[in-house]
N, C-alpha and C positions, 0 to 999 in steps of 0.2 A: 285422580289417580286411576290408573288402568288395570283394573284385576281381572285376569283372564287364566283359564287354564293353559298350563305348560310353559307360563311365564315365570320370570324370577321376581320375588319381592324382595325388596329391600338387598339385592344384589347377593342373596343366599338361600332363600326358599322357593323351591321350585312348586308351584301351586298345581296339586294332582287333582282336585275335587272339593266342590263347596259342600260342606257337611251341615251348615244351618245359617240363619240369617234372622234378626229381628228388626227393630225399628231404629236400633243405634249400633249395630254390630253385625259382623259376617265371621263364620268360622269356617276355616279351609283345613283340608288335609294337603300336607306340602311334606317335601322330602330335604331335609338340611344338606344342603350340598358341600358345606364345611366341615360334616360330622359324618361321612360315609353315608350320605343319602339315608339317614335314619328318619323315620316316619313320626311328625310331630302333627300337633294342633296349632294352627295360628289364629288367635282372635282379634280381629281389626276393628278398632272403635272409629266410628265416623268416617267409615271408608270414603263416603261421595266428597264430601267437602273439608274433612280435617277440623281441628279444632284450634282455639286462639291461643295464646301462650300461656293464659291463666289455665284453660282445660288441660293443656297438656302437663304442666306442673301439678295439677290436682292428680292426674292419672298417675305420675310418678311417686308421689307421696302415698297415693292408695295402694300401689304395687309394693311398697315397702312395708305397708301394714300387713297385707295378705301373705308375704314372704314368712312372716313370724308364726302364722296359723299351721297348727299340725292336727290333721283329723283325717282318719280314714275315709270319709267320704269326700273329702275334698281334694281337688287337683290341684297341685302346687304348681304355680308358674315357674318356670326354668329361665325366662328371660324377658325383659321388657325393654321397648325402644319406642321410637318415633320414625315415621318414614312418610315423608311429604305432609307433615303436619298430622297424620292420623297415629295415635298410639296403637301399640299392639302387644300382645302376650303370645309367648310359646310356652304349650303346655303339652304334658305327656299325652300321646294319642291312644285313646281307647276303641280298637278294633270293633268290640261289640256296642259301641255306640254310647249314648247318654243313660244313666239311670232312668228315667223316664221311659226312653224307647225299650229299654230291657224290660222292665215293667209292662209296659203296653204289649211286648211280645209274648208275656206268660197268660194274657188273657185273650189272644187271637187263636182261634183253632187252629194250630198247625201240628204237623206230626210230632215235633221235638217237643214244645212246649205242653201238647197234650200228653206225652209220655211221663214227662218230669211231673205234671200234676198228677196223673195216676200213680205214678211212685210215690208221691207224698201221699195221696188217698190211702193207699195199702199200708203205709207207715203208720198212719195215723189210726187205722183201724186196727192193727196189730197191738199198738199202744193201748188202745182202749180195751181189748179182750183180755190183755195181761195184768192181772192185779199187782203183780211185783213192779212192773213198769210203772203203772199209775201210783204207785205210792213213792217210788223213785223220781219219777218224770214231774209229777205235779205236787208242790209244795202243800201240805195241810195246813189248816187255821188252829188245830190245837194248842 
């Protein structure tokens, strides 16, 4: 399968930018050409060689299980399909990146994250000085 920027994937998803890759999958920013070019994340499994019939059926069953999960920290896939023997998921696109990227950015010294950390530090300092806030914010063991 040929996966390149500005090519259509599965006759629908315009590949805009590779967001990540691992040993078994790639994640791309795509525009859904059949839904007003809305931005989505496309996760392609086994993009180089695809999977056999059993592997593709297993992914189908896994997708059914994942659709029933509901949690604030999980992205729910919107669609599952197979293109040229490679299963793929369509997920919401998070323009701020993954949770891990967001956490890492908080610990890198840049203007924005430094400002947020300073604000947090000031809040903590104020709370620790105010006895009333301490009694309300920190449960006692009594």
